[in-house]
N, C-alpha and C positions, 0 to 999 in steps of 0.2 A: 276400068276407069272409076266405077263406083266404089271398088275396094280401095283404090288409092285415096279417093276423097274421104272415105270412112277412116282410113289410117291417118290422114292429115288432120281430120277433125279430132281424133283421139289425141294426136300429138298436141294440137292446140289446147285441148282441155288439160293435158298434162302440164303444159307450160304455165297456163294461167291459173290452174287449180291444183297446185302440188299437194295440198292437204289431203286430197282424195287418196293419194298414194300412201301418205302417212297414216291415214285412217285405216286403209287396208292393211298396212304393215302392222299397225297396233292391234287390229283385229286378229291378224295371224298370230301375233305374239300372245294375245290373250287366249287364243285357241290352243296355242302351244303350252302356255302356262296352265291352262285348264287340264291339259292331258299330262303335265309334268309338275306336280305340286312340290316335289322335293327340291327342284331347282328354284322355285319361288321362295321357299322358306330360307334356303341358303343365301339368296340374294338379299332378302330382308334382314337377316342376321348380320350380314356383312355391312349393310348400310347403317344399322344401329351401332355397330362397333366403331365404324369410322366416325359417326356423329359424336359418340361419347368421347372418343380420342381427341377430336377437334375441340370439344368443350373443355376437356381437362387441360389441354395445352393452352387454351385461351385464358383459363382461370390462373394457371401458373404464371403466364406472362404478365397478367394484370397484377398479381401479387408481387412479382419481382420489380415491376415498374413502380408500384406504390412504395415499396421498401426503399428503392433508390431515391425516390423523390423526398420521402421523409428524412432519410439520412442526409441528403444535400441541404435541406432546409435547416436541420438541427446543427450542422457544422458551420453554417454561415455566421459571421460575427454580428452581434447585435449593434444597434445604433449607439446605445449607451457605452458599450465596450469600446467601439471605434472612437467615439468622441473623447472618452477618458484617455485612451492611448494617445490620441493626437495632442491632447492638452499636456500630458506628461512629456511628450516628445518636444513640443515647441514652447511650452510654458516654463520649463526649468532647464538649467544648464545640462548639457549632454553628459558631462562626466558624473553627474549626480542623478542620472535618469531614474533610478529606482530607490532613491534615498528619502524622498519626501512623500507625505501623505497625499493621496489623490483628493481632488475637490469633493466636497460633501455631496452625497446623493440628495434627491428631493425627499421631503418628509414622508410622502406617500409611498416611496419605494424603499424604505429602510428595512433591512433584513432582520431576522431574529438573531438574538445573541447566543442562546444556548438551548438546545433540545426543544425547539419550537416555542421558546419563551423569550421575553425581553426584547430589547431593541439595540441594535448595533449601530453606533454613530461613526465610530472609527476603529478600524482593525490595526493594531500595533504592528511594529516591525518584527517582534519576536515574542517568545513566551517569557513572561515576567515571573519573578519569584515573589513579588509583593503585590497586594491589592488594597486599594483604598475604598472602603464601603461607606459612602456618604448618604445620609438619610435626610429627607426634606420634611419639614413640619407642614401641617395643614395651612398655616398662615404664611408660608414662605412666598415672598414676592419675586417677580422676575428680576428686579434690580439686585436682590440679595443673591439669587442664583448666578447672575451674571458676574458679580464681584467675586464670588467663590471660584467660578470656573476660570476667570481671567487670571487670578493669582495662582491657581493651581497649574495652569498650562505654562506659566512663566517660571514655575519653581523647578528645581532639579529633581523633585519627586516624580514629575511627569515623564522623565526619561527612564525611570526605573520601576514604575508600577502601573498597573491598570487602574482605571477609575470606574467604579460601579455605583450608580445612583439608584436610590430607592425612593419612589414617589407614591403619594396616596393615590393619585391617578394622573395619567399623562394627557396632555392636551397638545394641539398643534402649535400653540405659542411656545410651550416648553421645548418641543422638538426643534422649532425654528431657532430659538435662542442658543441651544446647544450646538447646532450646526453653524451658526454665525460665529460663535467663539472658536469652533474648530477651524473655520476658514481663516480667521485672524491668526490663529496659531500657525497654520500652513503658510500664510503670507509672511509671517515673522521669520520662519525658518528659511524660506526662499530668499527674502531680502537679506538676511544675515549671510547666507551662503554666497550670494552674488556680490556682496561688498567685501572685497579682499583686504582693503586697507582700512579696516575698522579699528576703533579703539574704544576703551571703556568710557570715553567722553562723548561718544556718539550714540551709545545705546546703554540701557540699563538691564538688558536681557543677557544672561550668562549662557552662551551657546555651548560651552565646553562639555557639560555633563551629557549632552545629547550626541556627542561624537566619541566620547571616551568609553570604550567597552573592552572587557577582557576577552580572551579567546573563548573561554567557556560561555560567556554571554552571547558571543557571536554565533555560537553553535547550539544555542538553547532550543531551537526549533520554532514551530509556529504557535501563535496564540490559540487558546482553546475556543475563542469566540468566533462565531460565524462559520462559513464553509472554508475548508482547507484549500489552499492553492498550491499548485506544483511550481516550484522555482528551482532554477539551476544553481549549482554551487557558485558559479561565477557571479550570479546576481547577488548573492549574499555577501560577497567580498571576502578577500583574504585577510591575513593577519594585519596587513598594512592598510586595509581599506578604511575610508573615511565615512563609512555608512552611518546614517543617523539612527538613533535609538529613541523610540517613544512608545508609550503604552496604548492599550485599547481604551475606548470609552463606550460603556454600555449602560443600560438602565432597565429597571424592572418595576412593575406595579406591585403593590402589596398583595393584591388579589391573586397574582401569579405565584407568589412565594408563600402566601397564607390564604389559600382559596376558601377555607371554611371559617375564617376569622375566629380562630380558636379561643380568643379571650372574650368573645362576645357573651359567652355563657356566664362569665364571672364579673364583667364590667358592663354597665349600661351603655356608656359611650366610650369606645376604645380610642384614645388619642394616638397620634402617630408616635409619640415618645414611648408608648408602651407596646404598640403593635409591631414596631420594628424588631423587638426581641423575639417575637413569634415568627419573624421571617428568617432570622439567622440560622436556625437549625437546618432547614432545607437548603439554603444558599451555601452556607459554609460546609455542609455535608457533601454537596455535589462537587465542590472545587477543592476539597481537602487535600487531594493528591497533586494539585497544580500550583499551589502557593505555599510558601514557607512562612511569610509574615503577613499579618492582617492589621488594618487600621479601621476602626469604627469612628466616624466623625459626624458631627452635627453641622449641616451646611449653614444654618442660620446664625450660629454663634461662634464657630471656629473658622479661621482663615489659615490656609496652608501657604507658607512662604518659602520654605526650604525643603530639607529632607529629614523630618523628625524620626523616621524609621531607622536612621543610621545607628541610634543607640540600641535598637532592638536586635539588630542582625548579629550581635555578638553574644546574645543570650540563648538559652535553650528553647526548644519548641513549646515547652509548657509555661514559659515566662509571659507575664502580662504587666505592662507599665501603665500606671494611672497618674493623673496630675491633680494637684491641689487646686481648689477653686479660688482660694484667697492667698494673699501674700504671706510668706513665712520668712523668718529671720534665721532659720537653722542653717548652719554651715554645710551640712551634708547634702548630697544630691539625691540619695535614695533611702527610703526607709526599708527596714527588713521585715520579713514575715514573722512577726512575733507580737508581744504585748505592746511594744513601742509603736508598731503600725496601728494597732487598735486605738491606742491613746491619741495618735495623730488624727485619725479619722474622726474620732469623737469631738475633738476640738475644732478641726478644720476639715470640712467634708471634701471629698474628691469630686471632680467634675465628670458626670456620666456622658458628656458629649464628646469625649476623646478617650478611646481605649485602643492601645496598640500592643502588639506582642507576637509571639509565635502562633501559627495557625491552630495548633492543638490547644494551647492555653486559652486563646480567645474563644474558641468553640466551646470549651468546657465552661468558661465564665458565662457565655451567653445562654447556655442550657440551664445553668444554675439560676441565672437571673429570671428566666422565664418561669421556672418552678416557684421562685419566691414571689413573683408577681401574682401567680394564681393563689398562693397561700395567703398573701397579704390582702388580695381582693376578697377572699372568703371571710377573713377576719373583719375587714373594714365594712363589708356588706352587713354584717350583724350589727355593727356599731353605726351604720349609715354614714360613714365617713368616706371621703374621696381618697383615691390612691395616687400618690406622687412618685414619679420615677426616681427623683433624687434621694428621697428617704429610703426607698426599697434598695436602691443601689448601694448606698453607704452602709446600710444594715448588712447587706451581703458581704461587702468588703471587710467588715469587722468580724465576720463569722469564719473563723479558721477551719472549722469542721466542714462547712459547705464547700470550701475551696481548698480542701486538703490535697487535691491533685493538680492544683495550679500554683505555680511559683509567682506569687503576687508581689509586685514591687511598687510601693507608693512613693512617688517622687516628691520630695519636700520642696522641690523647685516649682513654685506655683506658675500658673498661666499668666503671661503678660497680657495686659489689656490695652486696647487702642487709646483709652482715655489717658493712659500714662504718658503718651507721646505729646499730647497737647497740640493746639493749633490745627489749621487745616491747609497750610500752604505746602509748597513743594519741598521745603526743608523738613517738615514733619514726615512727608512721604519718603524722602531720602533716608531719614533715620529708620523708617520702617523696614527698608530693604538692606540697609548697611549694618544693622545691629545683629545680623545673623540669627534672627528668630526663625526657628523651624516652623513654629505656628504661633498664632496670637488669637486672643479672644476679643471678639467685637464688643461683647457685653451690651451696655446700654448706650453706646455711642450712636449718634445720629447717622443714619445710613447715607444721607446726602453729604454730610461732612466727610465721612470716610471715603466715599466715592470721589469727591472733589480732591481730597488729599492724595489719593492714589493716582488719579488721572493727571493731576498737575505734575507729579513726578515723572510719570511715563511719557507724557506729551512734551516734556522738556528735552527729549532726545530725538534727533532727526529721524533715525531709522524707525523707532517705535511710533513716532507721530505719523509716519507715512502709512502705517499698517492699520491703526485703529480709527474708525470713522468718528469716534468721540473727540478726537484731536483736531478734526478738520473744521 
């Protein structure tokens, strides 16, 4: 009986105190391990291997998950891309879905134009053979820039060439103005395209050059500015496609093209009229393989109305055409590269604000001009005289030896001036656009008078008046 009670008590202890058995078992295991060291080492090594394997697998899984997450985030379309695509889809007719420029980006998000330099305002539809390099003076006002841009965008030259602007320094106001004029150009194309029963009595904007392209022009490839985009052949349009053609719009600071201000060692204060010549070697050198024809133009003094490069395209790459600054009564259109040219230049100077020709000829002329600026600066520094661009330029034009590798053509057809039109009404503005002037010199004409004359003419047409806020 006492034995049964003792057994029941032990059972009771086993039920309520099971750890005693575990403790005993652990003690036995320890005793066994004490007498079997090899088994303990094997078990420890096995545990370490399993732990390392689990850690390695966990790290690999974490890396795979992180890679998949980053890939997913990178492939998601951005909000800007989505909104731009939606605007193209619903803001323009479906049959011309990819024919018109997208709305301008904000000034803070403007991309670089070329190799981390410059600013890209608008990427054109194709690679152009011509480029207009327009420089701004230090005293250029926003109204003068606005007038130049508006007339350029409305000209046929905008459908065949890129526009490259050179500024002393860029500001937010300049960027905003360029983007505003680009938006007006975009609206003008859209309005013109959506109006099927238009006539020349309803608009003064000639839309034909923007749709008339040869097969070679359609297959000319992408512009050099900005990042390249992948497009399908169907998007570019076939031979019968009505795709619109327009050039890119970019700008550079002089500090980007002439970072060391190379003329500062020769001239105390380097004006923009001289420093621009120090910018051309780097600029024209980088794009020499991309453009066949180049125009150097002064934004402040020259207005582009048509396609003055039309005369250049039939000449050699070494050819350069210059314009007389004053009126001439000569019957010929062009002077030859001989003593007659030198005599013409001595009597009537050429205008340095407009230079156009083959890319090779313009590049050689600009290099020679930079050399002459340095030479003249050294000479004038000894005499303590100031250096004038016009004097150096005309002296260079009369130097046949300095330009022996340039086929220089001095046009005896002088630049037309705004003052010759007279008046400030819409009739004078109509004469400005109907006289087939490729370009015209603003000269000393009052800017407000010129703006009034141009806008009165533009606003007299319903389609144009609906585009520009100046007409409202």
